[in-house]
Steps between C-alpha positions, in 0.01 A plus 500: 500500500432800725647825363701709747598864473748716684381737765555878500567662837528873600869593496522878536283806536625852437388842377298595809651761725193550729147379486181572708648465852629772726866614506735503795830681540809329649767741627849494370683186621803588717721261306436676171575874493446514120131411535244770554252249636279219389136467407291192563195454271264230390557386142202274426560176690856601607643749749781707345768706679659765274801719554353838414834658406652223289165389352588141573301214649648408836268212603199318375276301731280239339400140540400263220160429647410869534292603197289777650578867500660692791248750633656644815838517681591590859841500666651466851856610568611472136540127543154350531241567234137397482361457152129473423372339182185529293375155605481607867828327610779667694866401495769633738834530328847523656698767305841354586431154366218582250299212634146462644485488879129422534185500288152593611161428338196665644354751258288414205585791277787743424710627794464879499684604819776356725658637814753367756474593863808685640647178649464308178325211668150564361375583153159652421359442150202650327334375185233577245277259686465770771666285769802575716716213631770529764775243456755378761837475326660308796253212512418544127121496548215734447380640827155636405295654223346844552169572323322831487587678174278464200754549222869469413749582778719790386719574804625344821712653782607360841494749787720505804294524820624671819414519865233270639443336165830307509433293808455191288812568293822333580719776369483815302508327162210275585304803620515634143265229379213570734318735269442497123354763269342395171339682208285361220337593175172502695608843625546406869800515725505247787699468817549140620594382848708186428489386858123452483498456117220747456445832328459769763458803268365563155503837324394614157833593346377627163172549316606249239776243502808524726809409304804544712618530863823616671604548858761724661518470879157630615391648161308290249421607146255347254440561132161467337353460159447873478775763510520525879733365766372463853731545799413305818633550850562173675490445877514138605398602848131578509438858401281751682196418284581122494647503150856394435494622136402865440487693176750782507421646157485456124767580238404548136718361227558687182432196283137397481544128434490248779795456725689171480780526763621723781817487714678700771873550461675287763725774625407835339186713550339414166208290372437391140191381323437375153188422309411319177649781304848615392603692819619459853401779746731580788393691811733653759420466867562827677660520843312636801685833478417539130134427564490753786656769286261428212193525730622822663568649155146413386349636817684828457395533139138419589500770770649755264243424235213538747643821633532647152130425440415656835355170637568359840529133579590313815807279527274199530326563174833547317639176644203289384651415164868572569648257747827326551322158471384575146658233278536746212739693726698192586512328157587735217539406131866473414554364139318291241730254320378436141570160353484383136249232571239405761642434845437147625688519828744720687734497797745739668862435408714570808870430499604642839315529825636851552281698268643838582836410342334470160310787340296275277196272514490186292184323391486176293195423290380197299315603186239322299732515195721222649772718641624626835634854553687680779434869541709753689325795673702791627435618854612859595651581836211732588140470383363840407166580352661726234753238390439337160365138488777242552653338197505130433668283239508133398819355637483137386263298292448124458374472144741311283418143618140521364264656250270792581213349301394154384735296293322433166772314310779249563784395277788252564836512326606204284734369768233549779744715706314833458140591551339815360185639666307792345232713657347843460805732508785258580692207351721293728749227432561244775758235570295182520738319728547776761167682432689835507396788280791574269347755261214751516367693198231762461252401241134564396199296602645153409263228382748248350876440484769265370871449475649517154743231391826548686320615827666844474193696379153515658193596293191632675154569349300776661143607536559801279606271211875562523784254484779584746839338468742487798864396518546292812880536522513880477162563672397729214191552289605417146195601295127578523285412198146617450391158372120503538215743557346286781619300798769249412366181666736236377840448338723206415835430346479268202626139540805577280591802717523743208172697538239626739122482481270743679119504543302805606158640573520691173385174324836428349795255523838637393818322418837655577849395389812548712753729321843618611557870420826692531418818694746792517603620841416869540811724483715226349545313173480161668197277467359227721266217405142528623212256489194632314157361413392516142127473418448251218137377494158575648205263543173690526221343704136569584536530881753587769786257538534374858760222459713345225729196472719362220540125470849366579539372140441856378208397281196654672409806705196483724324827598222532764254779442251696705209314325589184709659318201848385415614537142799302361696631202794380294811702599653518150192615303278625785216300349214386723518132611274426802229671699477362858175599673338369812597740782214720632730784608828640354807275501762660729795274437606198291799285416610243246681177592858429402390259218253757357215249538302642791371851575369587846293807572363650820219749522313731734217234491718289745557224240805352338466350156747269335505514121663289227687719250466250223120525458406763757293253704445561875648196686361603834341794683580518873336711759828577668467789749243696698604836345636637173818309384765761433796295370574157362830340378634162395789336685797467257518176295175357649123530483478601864396858562437757775206737534466802731175669602345777704390233750862517639587147375750363258409163361718239340332294221559198278401605149475140371291351781321828583570452873581756768834390642557760775369824650760757607349715770704787649395834346264727697344682200429466127786353297583698191788319332716184502823395335651153469871434495644384173642200693158431649646490852300792648199730442481867587174682573404858575172618660304805620657460847825618336680176587711315250518125587722219369363151505780236474468151361590232750568127487185427692265302278128581473233233456160640399293271718698610812464864411119467470487316834710774661268767367202314640670469842575873509141575413373265773736646761389856424135410528563300816678793669234747404228268635687462830557873545154598379410818322648840572339644809596862466137605480322225689329535831756281674767765466257756658427289802841346569788744536773240563562156350777249447770588253539221247416375158495153344752445227626201308794474742275493810276236334803280430633558853163399646498180296854419620399541863193274456710238324772508772245476776339195335834328460613594851185389686499169310867444582453579870204265530701231322788537745264497799346171373853356461587601856195316632586191285861516634379473857331168416764382253844649549619350173229665290628631165516880459212652304531603136493881513401732217749530214535872567642439852724223378639722225578766763713257703216384726416845623251531791145601401498804735834621351364457147185705571715773663732507198201551270369789709848663527534503121183713463568877492391685812285738294305207352468282805171645642325492162614139459367403846161652408455212251523225763172326593440471879593133516846587364527774767460238768782295335718813488440573872618144571832576325531837672484318835789273386708801380446685825603194701816454302574877473502513120459842336287646786453831310327333204304264719371790713406706199303213344330420830385853577370547149300174507356586844388843379352347186324197651431629846134404511549153371790441741319612812195284420714187441570344841716225357765758417540623861770256597694565186484877550608469859796293388591758234475783753726322750767406248484835316530706817805306599669535165425875481632553854827327405527718186426811711775410751746432218416828331541699824838335563617588146388861533683535830814355347483738206457799731806389697708467182376844387604660828844333486546628138396853589748519790790415269400680188310821602635812666303788660554847358595760757518870432832643627349824627221322690756258644720790627197668657407178681861475633499868616182445689662227703803713594500687832576871460776646726363754747711797607412668831518874518695656781 
């Protein structure tokens, strides 16, 4: 009989406030006056929206099939957001519904930059593969791919063109997408003409890498790998020397590390820049009057200094290095905001468009320590040189819903309702059901932790060898015990719940009894009971203790040592019982089954060994993971167990049959710890990516043969896609010779869609030929029996073949249609053109038929023009298609005219013109004739 197991599925992920993507500020919503504003950040594979004032999660955008990390976010009008992922995919989200509008696949590597055009109809994306793709959000297709850079794209900006350059534009919004500026780590800044799809200017932006780009009207600023910012003057109309981009000057940053981000304030004269350090530098942009005063002051001082020395200099010589166009005169350092950790991303926090009503600047930063902070900078009414530097303070901070450092230990309460997570400096208690943080404690460098019986006290073992006891109910530190001289790597409550065992790097195992002591309250005669730990026994060993476990029957204690061995002792007498050796590197974790018969151990040598505790024999050694295995634990009341490794995988095993049941893939970094619920219904894991994940047991059965087949299919699909797409061409000659290319990438979805189209065409052509033969037979024999059609058509209520093929094509996403059509052989293209002719004749979905027709003609132009047999068919398609398009055009024009008429009628009844009373009286007086008196 085939054994089946129950599947574990990802249920919840929490603990991450912000990850490696950029941060965006959302202004205060008009409906909520209590909110200071919201922050949108990437949190691994999810997009999180936080209320910065309340510290609460407002929304979380995520799909089950998304397992890659968010790398870049861009917004349009606070409702539409484009999110780039580390696998090169882009998804456009609707903020109101929290759903995906459209998905794009065109890049091969991580998305590094995204930018909407002002109208929101186009999206430009840059990636680490050095390509730029412009996407059309209306038709949901990639327009073209721009090649020219040699390294990762770091900045993109659309430019609004004016004058003669907007002849091809329909309106002002579309004119904004005629030009595109891009920067890359190759050190170049490029200006692209999107009408011709070519790069028209290339400049060396920095000597090394160019890391950031920002645009404010006609001023462009770039940040390089060194401590300099370069200011560019932009003139879309051709300049006097033929260059549209001109270097205006260079600003030097105080911090010497590379810049990572730069941004102009949307309404105030300020610009901010941050690097890979713990500071954000803010510059103030002087007005024209201030610049003129500063230049005149410097000129006057220069003349006075020369006159004092008795030297004479002409006005021209003095003006050589003091001009009003010097960027150091326009941009002056204002303040440096110091942060407690490295800045990952920043954005201006603006709550009102009228900046002058508020005497403060606000800047929001995402830090590498998994927190988001909002800083307030004071702005004086007048900026004087003698005035002290402006003050700043941290207004709000998002830090409670996550740890600052890696979670190194997990512990579940006996009822599985509370989860304790311990890291370097903090201990947090979470509600498992709601995933809310209910307690936060300050602790040392935690390495292990556990709940004591009753779930009211938490015990933490630290790197300094201390045992810290916390009361969950009162949120207080009860006691700190100097238990060991070295790092306390492992601790466990005894099976009877009356004692605690600790193992340390000082080569000792210590036993502690729980004792209730009556402590006197200071200043009173009253006493209160307190829990204390009483040291009873010590087991001295020859090497550092890395892990220890007591058997559930309380008979044995197993200790893993730094010499790669596991030693088993009797608990009562501490006499040596077994020596388990076989691992080539130290054993990092182990566990004993509920019946005290099996011991499992995992090691840095990537192996899991299953031992028998009766004779100490090794039942099986399994090469389990590709990296060091950090944690291993039995499922309650069974011989199934889980293992977690640095290879980012959690594996579910059968300890009796030595089979791998399931792989749990979801973490983005090394996994440090796991904890299994006492009920066995879920597993909790913590990793270097600072995420805490819950894996819930479902009713879906697992059969091992099906799992192995599924793994082979995934491996085949990944190799198939890579073979279709070919190797990365970021450094090949093709990218040097060809500056534009088609925007697309083959994925599993496009392969499946292509197969569906081929299958539908085969069924449709066969059915049409069958019906044509029946029509011929019916002419000779009117009583001929109807043909037996394919079961697919019969099941769909005898649907027509042309309707069936059209339904298949309509179900394919618009963003995947072109890539799916690329998979068709030419003979299937001929069949598809036959169906397009039928659709055009009947007027079915002319938009889709036209789109498919134009793409196929562009793709197979040479084959089509050399095939004379296709000429009658193409002529028929042209005739039918032109008629259908003309009918749609007439209908569209009629509808637009009707809407304009309704709009005019509405405006006449609902709008009033404002008239100024004084102006109205003046107009009346002008019309009156003045009385003339004759003089006698």
